[in-house]
N, C-alpha and C positions, 0 to 999 in steps of 0.2 A: 580493520581496527580490532584490537584485542578487547574482549569483553568478559564479563563475569555475571553470574546470576545473583540478583538481589530480590528481596521481598519487601513490599510496601508495608511500613509500620502501621498505616492507617486502615487500608482495606484488605491487606493480606495477599494481593496479587503478586505473582512472581514475574520477572522480566530481566532482560539483558541490558546491562549498562556498561559504558566504557570502563576499562580496567582502572584508569587513573582518576575517575570521577570522585569528587569529594562530596557531591550531593546530586540528587536527580529528582525530576518531576514525574510522579506517577501518571501515566496516560489514562488510567481508569478513573481515579478519584481527583486528580489535579493537585494533590498535595505534595509538598516538598519533603524529601527524606534525606537524612544524613547517612552516608554509607558506612558499613561496618568497620572499615579499616581507617576511618578518618579520626585521627587522635584528637581528643579534647584535653587541653592542659589548663590547669588552674594554677596561677602564679603565686607562690608564697611571697608575702610582702618583704621578707627579709632576704630574699634571694636576689633582689635587684634585677629581676628578669633574666638571670643566668641560666636557670633551669627550673622547671616547674616541679612542685612536689605534689604528688597525686595521692589522695586518700581514697578509701574504699567507697565512700558515699559521694565522691566528686567534689569535696570541699577540703580546704587546707586550713589548718589551725595553727595559731601561734600559742603554744601551751604556756608560755610565760605571761602573756597579757590576756588570755581568755578571749573575749569577743574581738574579732578582727574583720571588719567589713571587706578588706582587700582580698580575703580568701574567696569572695564570691565573684565568679564569672568574669575573670579576665581571660577569655577563651580565644581560640584561633579560628572560630567559626565565622565565615563571612556572610552566611545566610541565616535569616531567621525563619524557622519553621512555624507555619501558621497552625492554629487550632484546627480540629477536624473540619472538613469541607461538608458539614452536615447542618442543614438549616430547617429544622422543623418549626411548627408554629409556636412551640414552646421551647425556650432555650435559656441557659443560665451560665454565669460565670461566678464561681465561688472561690474566694481567696482568704486563706487563713495563715497568719504569720506568727510564729512563736519567738523568733529572734534567738535562736539557740546559742547559748554561751554569752549573751548580752547581759549586763548587770540588771537590766529591766526586762528580762525574758518573760514571756507569757506562758501559761500552762494550758489554757483552754481553747486556743484558736483553731487547732486542727479538730478537736472534738466538735466545735461549732460547725465547721464545714461539713464534717461527716454526717452530723445530725441534720443539717439543712438539706444535703443531697438526698438522704433517706426520705425526708418529708416531700421533697419535690418529685422524686421518682416513684415512690410507693404509695404516696397519699394523693398527689396532685397531678399525676399523669405525665410528667416530663420524661421524654425518652432519655435513657441512660446515655446514649451517644451525644445528646445535645446539652449535656451538663459538663462544662470544663472546670476542673479543680486544679487550683494552684496552691500547693503547700511545700514546705521544706522536706516533707517525707516522700514526695513524688520522686521516682527514679529518673524520669525523663527530665533532662536539664531544661527543656522548654516549658516544663510545668513547675519549675522553681518560681516563687513569687518575687522575681526581680522587677525592676521598674519597666524594663523593655517588654518582658513577658506579660505583665499586667496590662499595659497599654495595647499590646497586640490582641490579647484576649477580649478587651473591651471593644476594639474595632470589629472583631469577629462577631461580637454579640449583636451589633446593629446592622451588620453587612446584609444587604438584601431584604431588610425588614419591610413588611407590608401590613396592610390593614388586617386585623385579627390576630396578630402575633402577640404573644405574651413573653416579655423578657424579664429576667431577674439578675440583679448584681447583688451579691452578699459579700461583705468584707468584715473580717474579724482580725484586729491587729491594733497597732498603735496609730493614734492620730495626732496632729499637731496644728499649730496656728502660726501663720506668717503675716507680715504686714501686707495689706492690700495695696497694689500698685495701679489698678485701673479704675478705682472709684466705684466699684459695683457692690461693695459690702457696707451694710448699715453700721456695723461695729468697727469698721476699719481693718478687719483681719480676714484673710483667706483661710479656709480649712484645708487640710492636707492629709493624705494617707502616707504611711512610711513603708515603702517596699523593703524587702530584706536587705537590699544593697543601697539604702537611702543615704548612708554616710559617705558614699563614693559617687553615687549617681544622682542623688537628689530626691526630693519628695515629689508626690503627684498632687497638684493643686486642684481644688474643686473646679476652678475655671477649665482645666484640661478635661476633667471628667464630664463637665457639662458640654463642652464642645464635642466630645466623642460620642456620648450615648444619650444625651438629652436633645440637643438641637436637631439632629437628623430624624428624630422619631416622627414617622408619618401619621396622618390621620387614621384613626381606627386601631392603632397599635398602642400597647400599654407597657410601660417600664415600671418595675418595683425595685427599689434599692433598699436593702436591709443592712444598715451600717452600724456595726457593733464596735465603736471606738470612742475615745474622748473627743470633746469639742466638735460634736457631729450634728448639731441642730439643723444647720443649713448646708449640709455637706454636698448636696448636688447643685447648690446655687439656684434652686428653684424660686420662682417669683413670690410664692405665697407660703406663709408659715401658720400653722393652726395653733392658737394659744387656747389651752383648755384648763379649767380649774378643777378641783377635786369633786365638784358637784356635776361636772359634765358640761357646763356651759362653756361655749367656745366663741372665738372670733378669729378671722383671718387677718394676719399682718401682711401688708404689702411690702415686699423687700426689693421692689424694683427702684432703681435710682434714676429718675427722670432728669435730675440736675447733674448727674455724674458725667463729666465731659467726655470720658473715654469709655463709659460703661456700655458693654455690648448687650445685645438681646440675650436673655437667659431662658426663654421658653422653648417649646418644641416646634416642629413643623406640622403641627395639627394633632399629634398624639397626646396621650396622657402619661405624665411622669410623676411618680410618687415616691418620696423617701421616707422610710421609717427608720429613725436613728436612735441611738442609745441614750442620748442626753442632750442638753442644751449646748450652745456654742461655748459657754463659759463653765461647763461642768465636766467632771470625770466620770467614765464608766468603769464598772468593776466586774471581776469574775466572782462567781458566787458558788462555792462548793456546797453551800447549804441545800441547794436544789437537788443535787444527785449524789453528793459525796465526793465527786471529782470535779476538777475545775471546768467551768463552762461560763460563757459570756451571759450576763444577766438578761440582756436584751434578747439574745438568740434563743435562750432557753424558754423565756416567757412567751415569745413570739410563737415558737413551735407548739408549745403546750396549748395555747389559746386557739391556734389555727386547727390543730388536730381534733380538739373537742367541739369546736363550733363551725366546722367547715361549711355546712349547708347555709346558714343564715348568720353571717358575721358582718357587722357593719364596721366601718373604719373608726367610728366613735367608740364602739364597745371594745374594739381591739386595743386602741390607744389607752383608754381608761383602765382597762384590765391589766395591761402590761405595767402601767404605773403602780397599780395596787400590788401586783406580784413583787415587784422590785422593792417597793416601800416596806412591805411586810418582811421581806428578807433582810433589809437593812436594819429594821427594828430588832429582829431576832439576833443578828450579828452584833449589834451594839447595845444589847441589853435594854432595849426600849428607848434609847435616846439617840437620834440622828443628828449629828453636827451639821450646821448650815453648809459648810464647805464640802460635805460628803453626799449631799442630795443628788440623786440621779433621776431625772424625769425624761422618759422617752418622748421624742417629738415627731410630728407629722408635717411634712411640707409637700407642696404640689405645684404643678405647672398651671393649674386652674383651681378655682374655688368651687366647693360643692358642700352639700349638706352631709356632714360626717355621720350623723345619726340615721340617715336613710339610705346612703349609698353602700351597697354590699361590697365586701372585699372578695376579689376573685383573682386567682393566679392562673 
């Protein structure tokens, strides 16, 4: 059989593969690789499939209409390459989407992801190889924040998870609400994130996210989700939501639906899942250039600043109340001291179990 030499894009090992192979599995790290001569085409929506138009960054644009979701990822690849086959005790998936060319494009999502990665790797000891980043600026097509890639990365996050593992999912992008179909939402709406190709492939519901990264979490493992998007108060569909007032008094709301006929179990398999989100389910989140002079998500920025300054002895209660103060002060400055009721943004904390937020320390 005719062969040629290929190099694994994950571990760097060289090997011989069949000449006509479109993809190959590395015998050293077990990851799937796309071969160098396997052409990727992106179909231009006005070409009717007759011939792909290829742009330098792997995306095709309709210059007359601006944003065109069909430019994303109608490819000829039959195999989905998985994230790295690396499972340290600490690992993370960071997803930032700016929706380039969209009328409602965001400016700070990639900045948020880069800042979060810096915090995890340089401050909190996450191995660089165990942090998977998905943004539109990634050259690897499997690191584009498409629906398929995001779901694959989340599956990788919990794969082989065991007691003592610390997992992080950070999302910065657009969020949405859709009508609840299975009776598990107190307000009658599911929350959803919007992948870069959501207009053609659909959104990712909180039900799906819960199924993938919450329910399999084993005893002794911890998951933290930092969700910087609109309508995100109960984004992971966790059973309990912490309601805290400005004085720091709090109570846990039970969001389980015992009378929901088709409502599934939303807890873990013994582990602890915690979601720190940008705002309540009926609120919008914002980007705040006032913090750094450049666009950045208000939640992401305040979260990173507080964790960096109080890493040693930081309780969840202090983290939540201080983030709220950061954002409230920024909103007052931007609005000349008057915040309209429909502009209020209050970060939320939800969990798979109840605990004393003023005594439990935040640890990643």
